Structures are given as structure tokens and as C-alpha cells.
N, C-alpha and C positions, 0 to 999 in steps of 0.2 A: 548560871548561864555565862555571865561574864567570864568565871573562873575557866570557862569550860573554853571560851574563846580566846582567853589568852594562852591555854594549852595548845590549842590548833594555831595560833599566830607563833608560837614559839619551836613548834614540830615543823612548820613552814620555812619559818627562818632557818631552822637547824637544815633542812633538805635545802633549802637554797645554799648556803655554806657548801654544803657539800658537794652540791653539783659545780659550784666555782671552782672548790679544790681539785675535782677531778679535772675538769677544764684546764685548771694551771697545770696539773700532771700531765695530760694528756699530751698539754702545747710544750711542756718541757721535753716529752719523751720523743715527740714529733720533730721538734727541733734537734735532738740527738741523733735520732733515727736520719734525719736530712743530712747532717754533718757527718755522719759515719758512711753514708750512701757517697756522699760527695769525695769524702777520703777515699773510699774503695775505687771510684771512678780515677781518682789521681794516681793511686796505687797502680790500677791497670794501665793506664797512659805511660806510667813512668815505667811498668815492666815490658811494654810493646816498644818503647824510645830503646831501651835497653838491650833487648833481643835484635833490634834490628840494627845497634851498633855492633854487637857481636857479629852478626852475619855479614857486616859490611867489611870489618876487619879480618873476618875468615878468608873472605874474597880477596881483599887488598895484599894481606901477607902473602898472599901464593903468586902476585903478580910482578917480585923482583926479577925472575928471568927474563919476563916481556920488557920491562924497564931497563936491563942491561944489554940485552940481546936481540931486542926487536922480537915479534911476533913469529916463534920458529917452532917446529917440532923438533924436541932433539931425544938422542937414545935411539938405539936399533929396532926396539918392539913398537914403541909408539909411532916410529917412520912407517912400520909395516902395517900399523893398524890403521894409520891415516890414508894408506894407499889401498887398502882394500875397502875404506869407508868411501871415498871418493869413487871406485869400482862400483860399489853398491849404490850411490846415487846416481851416476850415468846410465847404468846398465840393468838396475833393478834387482830384487830379489832372487828371481829365479837363474838368472845367469851368474850372479854371486855365490849362490848356494852351488852350483855346477861348473865353476871357476878352477880350473888347473893352471896356478901359477907357475910357471917355470922359472920364476927368477926369484922363489924363496925356495930354500934347502937345497940349493944348485949343487951337484947336476940333475939331483933327483925330482926336483919339483915338487909340489903341494895340492893336494885338492883341498880347495879353502873351506867347501862346505862340511869336510867332516874333520877338520882340524883345527878348528877355531871357533872360539864363542861368540856369537853373533852379537850378544846384548849391548857390546860396547858400541861396535858399529849401527845398528838398529836405532839407539837412542841417537846417538848424534845425526844421523839421517832423519830421523824425526823430527828432531830439534832444528835441521835445518830447512826441512819443510814447512815447519811451522813457521819461522823467521822469514823465509822466501813468502809464505803466503801472507804474511803482515807486512812484505815490502820491506824488509829489513836487508840491506845491502851488504850481507857478511858471506864470506867465501867460504868453502867448506874447511879449509886450511885454520880459518879464524873460530869457526865453532868448535872444531877438535881443540884447539890450543887452549881454550877458554871454558870448555865442558867441566873440568876436574875443579877448579876453584868456584862455578857455580855450586857443583854437586857438595863441594866443602860447604858453603854457606847454607845449602839445606838440610845438611846432616847435623849442622850446628842446632837447627831447627827442632830436629826429630830428637838429639839429645836434649835439648830443653823438656819436650813432651815426656823423655823417658824420665826424666829426675824429678817431674811435677807430678807423674804416676807413681813412682816410688816414694818420692816424700812428699814435698811442697815446692811452689814456685821458687823460692829461692836457690833450692838443690838443682831446680832445673836450669835456671840461670848460672850457677856456677859450672853445673856440666855442659853447657853450652860455651862457656867462655873457655874453658880448658880443653877442649876438643876443637875450639878455632885457632889455638896456639900451640898445640901439642906439636913437636917437633916431627916424632915419628910419621905422624900423618900429614904434616906438610910434604915431609919427603916425597910421599907417594900420591900427591894431589896438587902439586905445582903446576903452574901454568905451562904447558908444552910437553907434559909428562902424560901422553895421551893412551894410558893403558887400562888394563882392565879395573884398577884398584882407583881408579878415577871415579867410577861408580859404584864398584862393589862396596867399599867402605861405607 
């Protein structure tokens, strides 16, 4: 009986030791999992900060015309687009669509509804209405001037998600950074260049 009792005691002590080892290993695994989760959280926060910085750079690098020449619409097509956007906001879409502009294509004139792509004007008008509803005191001209840099920042975010989908998050950040500073895109999305490329690209 004493031998059987010793065997039972030894087996119980072994089971207790195994339980302690399992608990220790679980504690180590739990500690490692907590550390990994904290690292992933820091990585996500860092990635968001980098992407936000890229968007800010994409917006700021397109403001050199405003800093040098003030907030102005430059070139001929952007000025025409600004004039049609102003007409759309003041008169409404129906009159805009049926508007015969005798100041364009002089002396023939131009039917605006059938000769323009209205997406640019409608986007700027919609943004103007939203900002007016939120009581932001921006003029139509300033909305048109800053529309291209705002969309350039948004395009950098889209490039990040494309790169992330194709490969990984690092590729997405590189794609967003390159798109933010590529000269060919900057030349078509600088502040004041209120043309179709402002939202088409």
C-alpha cells in the first residue's frame, strides 16, 4: 500500500510540474503575443502618420503658385471652367445645361451643356455647397483654386491602397510618396490650375 501511495504521489507531483510548465509556457506565449500586438499597434500608428505626412506634402507642394502669385485662376481653360462653375452655382444645373455662352468660341458662341464635361464643375459646386452648409466662408474662386491640391492628396491615399493591394503596406507608402512628388502630376494639379485633370487623374 505504501508503494502504491508513493507512486500516486509521484504521479501527482509530475502532473503538477507539467501544469506549472504549461502555465509558464502560456505566460511566455502570452507575453510574446502582447508584445507582438503592441508592435503591430505601433506599426499601424506609424504607417498612418507617414501616410498623413505624404498627403500634407502632396497638398503643400502644389501651393507654390498661391504663395507667389496669391490665390488666382491661371491659364485660359481653367478660367473658362471657373466661369462656368460660378454660373452653375448662381443659376442652377438646368440653366447651366442649356446655357448658350456667346463669350466663348467668339463669334460663334458655345452651347455649354453639349460641349463641356460637367464633372469638374459639379464637383466644385458640390464641395462649395458642403462648405457653405458647414459655414466655411470660402468663395467659389478659392474652392476652384484649391480643388486640385485637395484631390492630389486624396490621390496619394488611393495610390497607397493600390500598392497595398498589389504587394504590401510598404509598397503602398512608396507609391503614395512617389505620386505626391512626381513632376508630371504636379504640373497638372497645381493650385489655380482648375482643369479636368484636377479630378480626372
